[in-house]
C-alpha positions in Angstrom: 26.8 -51.0 152.5 24.7 -48.7 154.6 24.5 -45.0 153.6 23.8 -42.1 156.0 23.1 -39.2 153.7 22.1 -36.9 156.5 25.4 -37.3 158.4 28.6 -35.5 157.3 31.5 -37.8 156.5 33.7 -36.5 159.3 31.0 -37.5 161.8 30.8 -41.0 160.3 34.6 -41.4 160.4 34.8 -40.0 163.9 32.0 -42.4 165.0 33.8 -45.3 163.3 37.0 -44.3 165.1 35.1 -44.2 168.3 33.8 -47.7 167.8 37.2 -49.0 166.8 38.7 -47.5 170.0 35.9 -48.5 172.2 38.2 -50.8 174.2 40.3 -47.7 175.0 37.8 -45.0 175.5 34.2 -45.8 176.4 32.8 -42.6 177.7 32.3 -39.2 176.2 35.0 -37.5 178.3 37.7 -40.0 177.3 36.6 -39.7 173.6 36.9 -35.9 173.9 40.4 -36.1 175.4 41.5 -38.5 172.7 40.0 -36.3 169.9 41.6 -33.1 171.3 45.0 -34.7 171.0 44.5 -35.6 167.3 42.0 -33.1 165.9 43.8 -30.8 163.3 41.4 -27.9 163.7 41.8 -27.8 167.5 45.5 -28.3 167.4 45.9 -25.5 164.9 43.9 -23.1 167.1 46.0 -24.2 170.1 49.3 -23.6 168.3 48.1 -20.2 167.1 47.1 -19.3 170.7 50.6 -20.3 172.0 52.3 -18.3 169.2 50.3 -15.2 170.0 51.1 -15.5 173.7 54.8 -15.6 172.8 54.3 -12.6 170.6 52.5 -10.7 173.4 55.5 -11.4 175.7 57.9 -10.2 172.9 55.7 -7.0 172.6 56.0 -6.4 176.3 59.8 -6.7 176.1 59.9 -3.5 174.0 58.6 -1.6 177.0 61.1 -2.9 179.5 64.4 -1.1 180.4 67.6 -2.0 178.7 70.6 -3.0 180.8 74.1 -3.3 179.6 77.3 -4.6 181.3 80.8 -4.4 180.0 84.1 -5.1 181.6 87.7 -4.5 180.5 91.0 -5.6 181.8 94.3 -4.3 180.3 97.8 -5.3 181.3 100.8 -3.6 179.8 104.4 -4.7 180.2 107.1 -2.2 179.2 110.7 -3.1 178.8 113.5 -0.7 177.9 116.9 -2.1 177.1 119.0 1.1 177.3 118.6 2.0 180.9 117.6 -1.5 181.8 114.2 -0.7 183.2 111.2 -2.8 183.3 107.8 -1.9 184.4 104.3 -3.4 184.3 101.0 -1.8 185.0 97.4 -2.8 184.6 94.1 -1.1 184.3 90.6 -2.5 185.0 87.3 -1.1 184.3 83.6 -2.0 184.5 80.6 -0.3 183.2 77.0 -0.9 184.0 74.4 1.0 182.2 70.6 1.0 182.3 68.1 3.1 180.3 64.4 3.4 180.4 63.0 5.8 177.8 59.9 7.6 179.1 58.0 7.6 175.9 57.9 4.8 173.3 54.7 5.1 171.3 55.7 2.5 168.7 56.6 0.0 171.3 53.5 0.7 173.3 51.4 0.2 170.1 53.2 -3.1 169.3 52.6 -4.4 172.9 48.9 -3.4 172.8 48.5 -5.0 169.4 50.2 -8.2 170.6 47.9 -8.4 173.6 44.8 -8.0 171.5 46.0 -10.7 169.2 46.5 -13.0 172.2 43.0 -12.3 173.4 41.6 -13.0 169.9 43.6 -16.3 169.7 42.2 -17.3 173.1 38.7 -16.7 171.8 39.5 -18.7 168.7 40.8 -21.5 170.8 37.7 -21.5 173.0 35.5 -21.6 169.8 37.6 -24.5 168.4 37.3 -26.3 171.7 33.5 -25.9 171.8 33.3 -27.0 168.1 35.3 -30.1 169.0 33.0 -30.8 171.9 29.9 -30.5 169.6 31.5 -32.7 166.9 32.6 -35.4 169.4 29.3 -35.4 171.2 27.3 -35.6 167.9 29.4 -38.5 166.7 29.1 -40.2 170.1 25.3 -39.9 170.2 25.1 -41.0 166.5 27.0 -44.1 167.4 24.7 -44.8 170.3 21.6 -44.2 168.1 23.1 -46.5 165.5 23.6 -49.2 168.2 20.0 -48.8 169.3 18.8 -49.0 165.8 20.8 -52.1 165.2 19.5 -53.8 168.3 15.9 -52.8 167.3 16.4 -54.3 163.8 17.8 -57.5 165.2 14.9 -57.8 167.7 12.4 -57.1 164.9 14.0 -59.7 162.7 13.8 -62.2 165.5 10.1 -61.4 166.0 9.3 -61.7 162.3 11.2 -65.1 162.2 9.1 -66.3 165.1 5.9 -65.1 163.3 6.9 -67.0 160.2 7.6 -70.2 162.2 4.2 -69.8 163.9 2.5 -69.2 160.5 4.1 -72.4 159.1 3.1 -74.4 162.1 -0.4 -73.1 161.9 -0.6 -73.9 158.2 0.6 -77.5 158.8 -1.9 -78.0 161.6 -4.6 -76.4 159.4 -5.5 -73.4 161.5 -4.3 -70.8 159.0 -4.2 -70.4 155.3 -1.3 -70.4 152.9 -1.8 -66.6 152.5 -0.9 -66.1 156.2 2.3 -68.1 155.7 3.2 -66.2 152.5 2.6 -62.8 154.3 4.9 -63.9 157.1 7.5 -65.0 154.6 7.3 -61.6 152.9 7.8 -59.7 156.1 10.8 -61.9 156.8 
């Protein structure tokens, strides 16, 4: 098994995953899109950003006016048996109230803090995105370098095999020594 001590394991696994999914994503952009959907670090930063955006909206809600609406309907039916009178009457009412306090320092502080947290989460998301780009790019280029190295080793092995065959032919013909053949065999 080949060992790559200078590469982190995550890069090796990402590169292996890239090779395994080469039929699906063959360029760097497609690999980045696929990685962004599954990378835990990026997804955590994205979720934190969305949560902080929701908190910022909740913080703004404390500064908005409050509106209340209530309605009542009453119907009363009255019957008296002695004078044989009967009467009904109803009452309806509706109330709409709105209030906007002029000074809410606690709510203002909460809204400001929530906005700052949303800005910080956006920065963290951008950092995670850039980190993902670097990791995917590094793994992609490592795979390309490995493919080039493999092609080079195969070409080198073919060349050495041809040298060995030529050395054996030359020995059989008598134009070279056994030492030339043994050296070619050792290189192979």
